[in-house]
TORMAR-329284 format. One record per residue (C-alpha): residue number from 0; residue in one letter; chain; x, y, z. Coordinates in Angstrom, 3 decimals, m for minus. Layout:
BEGIN
NUM/A/A/X/Y/Z
...
***
This chain:
BEGIN
0/M/A/m157.269/98.149/m94.460
1/S/A/m159.919/99.091/m91.791
2/A/A/m161.812/102.728/m91.789
3/L/A/m159.620/102.834/m88.113
4/V/A/m156.615/102.317/m89.542
5/A/A/m157.663/104.592/m92.470
6/A/A/m158.633/107.501/m89.892
7/L/A/m155.057/107.257/m88.226
8/R/A/m153.498/108.698/m91.079
9/G/A/m155.784/111.055/m91.446
10/P/A/m155.600/114.601/m90.718
11/G/A/m155.015/115.632/m86.885
12/P/A/m154.744/116.631/m83.897
13/R/A/m156.843/113.945/m82.504
14/F/A/m157.100/111.652/m79.510
15/S/A/m158.154/108.320/m78.737
16/V/A/m159.865/106.741/m75.712
17/E/A/m159.866/103.438/m73.323
18/F/A/m161.741/101.917/m71.407
19/S/A/m162.555/98.967/m69.085
20/P/A/m164.833/95.988/m69.010
21/P/A/m167.321/97.021/m65.699
22/H/A/m167.481/94.265/m63.230
23/T/A/m171.178/95.622/m61.834
24/A/A/m174.731/96.614/m62.864
25/E/A/m174.010/99.845/m61.265
26/A/A/m170.498/100.775/m62.412
27/A/A/m171.469/99.700/m66.216
28/A/A/m174.269/101.784/m65.960
29/V/A/m171.758/105.106/m64.794
30/Q/A/m169.245/103.295/m67.509
31/W/A/m171.535/103.797/m70.613
32/R/A/m172.827/107.378/m69.690
33/A/A/m169.399/108.394/m70.185
34/V/A/m169.099/106.070/m73.311
35/Q/A/m171.872/107.999/m75.096
36/E/A/m170.296/111.160/m73.772
37/I/A/m166.955/110.448/m74.950
38/T/A/m167.814/109.025/m78.484
39/A/A/m169.912/111.979/m78.863
40/W/A/m166.428/113.784/m79.286
41/S/A/m165.464/111.635/m81.953
42/P/A/m162.372/110.354/m80.718
43/V/A/m160.427/108.326/m83.357
44/F/A/m161.116/104.826/m81.616
45/A/A/m162.354/103.291/m78.155
46/S/A/m159.978/100.250/m76.869
47/V/A/m161.845/98.594/m74.673
48/T/A/m158.990/96.530/m71.790
49/W/A/m158.411/92.568/m71.164
50/G/A/m157.672/91.070/m67.961
51/A/A/m154.627/89.764/m66.889
52/G/A/m154.612/86.099/m68.111
53/G/A/m157.920/86.809/m70.357
54/S/A/m160.241/86.909/m66.766
55/S/A/m162.294/89.819/m69.043
56/Q/A/m162.611/88.253/m72.182
57/E/A/m166.543/88.270/m72.103
58/G/A/m166.493/91.785/m70.617
59/T/A/m164.501/92.928/m73.555
60/T/A/m166.569/91.181/m76.465
61/A/A/m169.638/92.900/m74.733
62/L/A/m168.293/96.182/m74.331
63/A/A/m166.508/96.272/m77.577
64/G/A/m169.471/94.730/m79.357
65/R/A/m171.930/97.508/m77.846
66/I/A/m169.775/99.946/m78.880
67/A/A/m169.152/99.025/m82.532
68/A/A/m173.497/98.856/m82.117
69/E/A/m174.786/102.037/m80.589
70/T/A/m171.990/104.458/m81.313
71/D/A/m170.215/105.615/m84.396
72/V/A/m166.717/105.299/m83.283
73/P/A/m164.842/102.368/m83.963
74/P/A/m163.777/100.141/m81.143
75/L/A/m160.265/98.087/m80.892
76/A/A/m160.524/95.106/m78.477
77/H/A/m157.160/94.243/m76.735
78/L/A/m156.524/90.331/m76.759
79/T/A/m153.713/88.950/m75.075
80/A/A/m151.894/85.562/m75.771
81/V/A/m151.019/83.999/m72.579
82/G/A/m153.050/81.202/m70.740
83/R/A/m154.587/80.535/m74.072
84/S/A/m154.214/77.823/m76.932
85/A/A/m153.891/79.471/m80.421
86/A/A/m157.492/77.271/m80.594
87/E/A/m158.775/79.562/m77.727
88/L/A/m157.917/82.485/m79.142
89/R/A/m159.322/81.976/m83.064
90/T/A/m162.713/81.492/m81.005
91/A/A/m162.050/84.351/m79.126
92/L/A/m160.975/86.426/m82.583
93/R/A/m164.310/84.996/m84.356
94/G/A/m166.500/86.044/m81.167
95/L/A/m165.288/90.242/m81.782
96/A/A/m165.886/89.562/m84.761
97/R/A/m168.844/88.467/m84.853
98/A/A/m170.029/91.526/m82.057
99/G/A/m168.864/93.827/m85.056
100/V/A/m165.055/94.537/m83.605
101/R/A/m162.900/94.655/m86.970
102/D/A/m159.692/95.761/m84.872
103/V/A/m157.632/94.333/m82.218
104/L/A/m154.418/95.084/m80.028
105/A/A/m152.591/92.014/m79.573
106/L/A/m150.882/91.450/m76.225
107/R/A/m148.657/88.592/m75.256
108/G/A/m150.258/89.325/m71.741
109/D/A/m148.902/88.447/m68.432
110/P/A/m148.822/84.953/m67.212
111/P/A/m151.969/84.387/m65.343
112/A/A/m151.530/82.693/m61.337
113/D/A/m150.758/79.035/m61.850
114/P/A/m147.634/76.437/m61.023
115/S/A/m145.931/77.883/m63.830
116/P/A/m142.672/80.150/m63.100
117/P/A/m143.006/82.990/m63.113
118/G/A/m142.867/84.714/m67.170
119/R/A/m143.137/80.915/m68.415
120/P/A/m146.071/80.842/m71.012
121/H/A/m149.039/78.814/m70.030
122/P/A/m148.674/75.316/m71.556
123/G/A/m150.231/75.445/m75.418
124/S/A/m150.292/79.349/m75.536
125/L/A/m148.918/81.298/m78.231
126/E/A/m145.120/82.511/m76.217
127/H/A/m145.444/86.050/m78.378
128/A/A/m147.510/88.834/m78.930
129/E/A/m146.175/88.899/m83.092
130/D/A/m147.437/85.453/m82.811
131/L/A/m151.155/86.650/m82.124
132/V/A/m150.190/89.929/m85.118
133/R/A/m150.370/86.686/m87.209
134/L/A/m152.756/84.844/m85.828
135/A/A/m155.389/87.738/m85.720
136/R/A/m154.595/88.090/m89.503
137/S/A/m154.867/85.101/m90.745
138/E/A/m158.689/85.043/m89.115
139/G/A/m158.933/88.249/m91.357
140/L/A/m159.327/91.050/m88.811
141/E/A/m159.223/94.216/m90.367
142/G/A/m157.265/96.466/m88.292
143/V/A/m154.176/94.798/m85.740
144/A/A/m151.982/96.952/m83.384
145/V/A/m149.572/96.327/m80.747
146/A/A/m148.185/97.695/m77.514
147/A/A/m144.854/99.736/m77.113
148/F/A/m143.250/100.792/m74.215
149/P/A/m141.363/104.158/m74.144
150/L/A/m138.863/103.223/m70.923
151/G/A/m138.583/99.552/m72.366
152/H/A/m140.529/96.031/m71.775
153/P/A/m139.796/95.353/m68.062
154/A/A/m138.854/91.692/m69.782
155/S/A/m136.217/93.148/m71.950
156/P/A/m132.828/94.037/m70.808
157/D/A/m131.855/97.372/m72.594
158/L/A/m134.271/99.658/m75.045
159/D/A/m132.308/98.070/m78.456
160/D/A/m133.519/94.980/m77.419
161/D/A/m137.101/96.083/m76.773
162/T/A/m137.111/97.862/m79.860
163/R/A/m135.811/94.837/m81.641
164/H/A/m139.157/92.938/m80.478
165/L/A/m141.504/96.465/m81.194
166/V/A/m140.405/96.038/m84.811
167/R/A/m140.816/92.197/m85.089
168/K/A/m144.363/93.084/m83.907
169/I/A/m145.006/95.373/m86.434
170/R/A/m143.432/93.668/m89.526
171/A/A/m145.643/90.414/m88.240
172/G/A/m148.308/92.594/m89.855
173/A/A/m149.551/95.606/m87.245
174/D/A/m150.883/98.312/m88.935
175/F/A/m150.002/100.838/m85.496
176/A/A/m148.934/100.704/m81.907
177/V/A/m150.148/102.151/m78.592
178/A/A/m147.203/103.406/m76.099
179/Q/A/m147.761/102.099/m72.319
180/L/A/m148.529/105.328/m70.296
181/C/A/m145.371/107.684/m69.363
182/F/A/m145.052/110.782/m68.294
183/D/A/m141.460/111.691/m69.830
184/V/A/m142.553/113.225/m73.162
185/E/A/m138.476/112.545/m73.826
186/D/A/m139.115/108.770/m73.546
187/F/A/m141.723/108.818/m76.305
188/L/A/m139.851/110.872/m78.627
189/R/A/m136.802/109.123/m78.419
190/L/A/m138.804/105.494/m78.760
191/R/A/m140.097/106.772/m82.249
192/D/A/m136.909/107.821/m83.163
193/R/A/m135.896/104.516/m82.769
194/L/A/m138.776/102.948/m84.610
195/A/A/m137.779/105.950/m87.554
196/A/A/m134.086/104.573/m87.313
197/A/A/m135.141/101.289/m87.423
198/G/A/m136.900/102.225/m90.983
199/V/A/m140.488/101.329/m89.285
200/D/A/m143.325/104.127/m90.649
201/V/A/m146.049/103.400/m88.755
202/P/A/m148.290/105.688/m86.631
203/L/A/m147.437/105.416/m82.726
204/L/A/m149.792/106.923/m80.117
205/P/A/m148.695/108.232/m77.136
206/G/A/m150.543/107.224/m73.697
207/I/A/m151.843/109.966/m71.569
208/M/A/m153.789/110.183/m68.675
209/P/A/m155.308/112.935/m66.298
210/I/A/m154.454/112.207/m62.761
211/T/A/m157.559/113.881/m60.502
212/T/A/m157.271/112.236/m57.371
213/P/A/m154.439/110.368/m55.107
214/R/A/m155.783/107.361/m56.181
215/V/A/m155.507/107.752/m59.778
216/L/A/m151.677/108.947/m59.142
217/E/A/m151.936/104.841/m57.651
218/V/A/m153.050/103.561/m60.354
219/T/A/m150.652/105.096/m62.740
220/G/A/m147.952/102.894/m60.488
221/R/A/m149.267/100.113/m62.032
222/L/A/m150.057/100.905/m65.621
223/T/A/m146.017/102.120/m65.807
224/G/A/m144.876/99.465/m63.704
225/G/A/m143.743/101.627/m61.221
226/R/A/m141.837/104.196/m63.328
227/R/A/m143.060/106.947/m62.287
228/P/A/m140.476/109.857/m62.147
229/G/A/m139.825/111.869/m59.284
230/W/A/m140.937/115.579/m60.328
231/L/A/m144.428/114.044/m61.148
232/L/A/m144.240/112.731/m57.618
233/R/A/m142.791/116.010/m55.954
234/R/A/m145.734/117.991/m57.966
235/L/A/m148.340/115.946/m56.642
236/E/A/m147.903/113.955/m53.738
237/P/A/m147.661/117.450/m51.676
238/L/A/m151.737/118.428/m52.142
239/A/A/m152.960/115.026/m51.323
240/A/A/m155.064/116.982/m49.044
241/D/A/m156.088/119.693/m51.395
242/P/A/m158.851/117.454/m53.554
243/G/A/m158.904/120.934/m55.872
244/G/A/m155.525/121.423/m56.350
245/F/A/m154.336/118.165/m56.486
246/R/A/m156.839/117.788/m59.652
247/A/A/m155.710/121.052/m60.946
248/A/A/m152.243/120.221/m61.144
249/G/A/m152.940/116.971/m62.435
250/L/A/m155.148/118.004/m65.465
251/D/A/m152.017/120.858/m66.021
252/V/A/m149.421/117.699/m65.957
253/A/A/m151.808/115.823/m68.660
254/A/A/m152.426/119.199/m70.770
255/Q/A/m148.656/120.248/m70.778
256/A/A/m147.800/116.541/m71.703
257/G/A/m150.147/116.717/m74.393
258/Q/A/m149.460/120.207/m75.683
259/R/A/m145.580/119.000/m76.055
260/L/A/m146.448/115.804/m78.091
261/L/A/m148.456/117.643/m80.431
262/A/A/m146.001/120.249/m80.609
263/E/A/m143.622/117.247/m81.754
264/G/A/m146.249/116.271/m84.730
265/V/A/m148.017/113.597/m83.064
266/G/A/m151.383/113.356/m84.573
267/V/A/m153.475/111.237/m82.170
268/L/A/m152.781/111.180/m78.601
269/H/A/m154.373/107.963/m76.169
270/V/A/m156.124/109.150/m73.139
271/Y/A/m156.979/106.603/m70.732
272/S/A/m160.393/107.340/m69.283
273/L/A/m160.488/105.262/m66.050
274/N/A/m164.298/104.894/m67.176
275/R/A/m165.129/108.325/m66.152
276/S/A/m165.775/111.154/m68.884
277/R/A/m165.040/114.933/m67.488
278/A/A/m161.487/114.934/m66.978
279/V/A/m161.206/113.149/m70.400
280/G/A/m163.575/116.043/m71.947
281/E/A/m161.462/118.847/m69.990
282/L/A/m158.678/117.812/m71.284
283/V/A/m159.225/117.162/m74.875
284/E/A/m161.114/120.444/m74.869
285/R/A/m157.657/122.024/m73.532
286/L/A/m155.962/120.474/m75.718
287/G/A/m158.697/121.595/m79.267
288/L/A/m159.306/117.818/m79.846
289/R/A/m163.186/118.054/m79.228
290/P/A/m165.812/120.370/m81.006
291/A/A/m167.812/120.773/m77.806
292/P/A/m167.533/122.800/m74.782
293/V/A/m167.477/120.914/m71.036
294/R/A/m171.099/121.216/m69.840
***
């Protein structure tokens, strides 16, 4: 068991955080300052995303490796299967291990832009996330996570089918699951209930995000597949011309969701940072999850 997985099963409440590889040197400098600030607040782990079709492989390995080398927080590197052969994925896993990354989030991923029909895996790639879980285990990764979808994956015909897929991923060897961002806490809690009914007992982390600007609200549309509740839009969209009011309301939405999740016994909240630290710091302080005051 990795140190990350052991920490997840330790006392809570705590939080984890997500970063994405930067695309420019300027963005990298801004992001690293955010990494340093947030990791000083002792998150359980820092996940690093992977681009569609694996486009950010080098950036993911570099950032996750730097977090491993220069902070006390374990990185969780995302890895997608689609668009890569098993041999390429083994090479990627070994590269992560050489960089000091011991834990991965195994994802099927979105098909790359090519002539293949939509939804069909790229020739030679693994077809399912559970196959990548097994591959990561065979390469000696210490901790493996998978993605969960409170509203169901878009490719699943219903929630029962989606739950069966999630259970298979976990039973293939996953240690925990990280849920896609959703805004209705009940959706996450019902997912947790479905896993419990299936006899699955692994940590399940909800995703939350402080929505600080209209632009961030747009980003949440991509992260949720466009499935945002009407009450959220009615609460925030009228404040689009009021930056201070919008930011305060967006933080309130995230804090209220976090408070409810913690009250329901969730031990770790997964916070999307968008590579910035200020809103993350304000949110986790309001939730009692960070040791130091916001500067």
